[in-house]
C-alpha positions, -999 to 999 in steps of 0.1 A, spaced: -541 -727 496 -577 -733 504 -588 -750 535 -621 -761 551 -627 -749 587 -644 -771 612 -655 -767 649 -654 -802 662 -670 -821 633 -692 -792 621 -681 -776 588 -683 -738 594 -666 -723 564 -636 -720 541 -605 -699 540 -576 -692 517 -544 -696 538 -512 -676 533 -480 -674 553 -480 -647 580 -448 -655 598 -426 -682 582 -401 -684 610 -429 -691 635 -449 -715 613 -476 -689 611 -505 -689 586 -535 -667 583 -567 -663 562 -601 -647 560 -629 -671 571 -658 -672 547 -684 -686 571 -714 -707 562 -747 -710 581 -732 -734 607 -708 -706 619 -739 -688 633 -741 -716 660 -707 -703 674 -706 -667 663 -718 -650 694 -694 -670 717 -665 -664 693 -672 -627 691 -675 -625 729 -641 -642 733 -626 -620 707 -638 -589 726 -624 -602 759 -590 -616 748 -586 -607 711 -591 -642 698 -611 -674 704 -585 -702 704 -580 -739 707 -585 -738 745 -621 -724 738 -631 -745 707 -618 -775 688 -609 -756 656 -598 -778 627 -582 -768 594 -584 -793 566 -564 -785 534 -576 -793 499 -555 -824 500 -575 -836 530 -546 -831 554 -556 -818 588 -533 -794 604 -518 -801 638 -500 -769 647 -480 -766 680 -494 -732 687 -530 -740 679 -557 -724 657 -577 -693 666 -604 -671 652 -609 -634 657 -644 -620 649 -652 -585 661 -687 -572 657 -675 -538 644 -655 -554 615 -667 -572 584 -639 -598 583 -633 -629 603 -596 -639 606 -584 -674 612 -548 -679 622 -524 -706 633 -489 -708 646 -463 -736 650 -471 -754 618 -445 -777 604 -420 -767 577 -438 -792 554 -471 -773 558 -454 -739 554 -438 -751 522 -470 -766 509 -489 -733 515 -460 -713 501 -459 -733 469 -497 -732 465 -496 -694 467 -469 -690 440 
């Protein structure tokens, strides 16, 4: 399922979400950033290098599904962006069963 990615109110890219760990309400996707992502890129990369991920305690990450529903996961949302890799990973844990089923059904 496609989702828009925001930091606060700034649209920073899109992702296609899939289930990473159904039992933990985990979802994951590759972030396709837009030009706004560059405003945060160096900070996210620095945090990724230090602790493996920039998470909700560092930024207000928001995932908005195609149906305009914003996720509110118990475990938060995080982005991993390492300078030496060409992909940016966004992940989330603690999503409701409703969200997991929605994403699962969109993937099939």
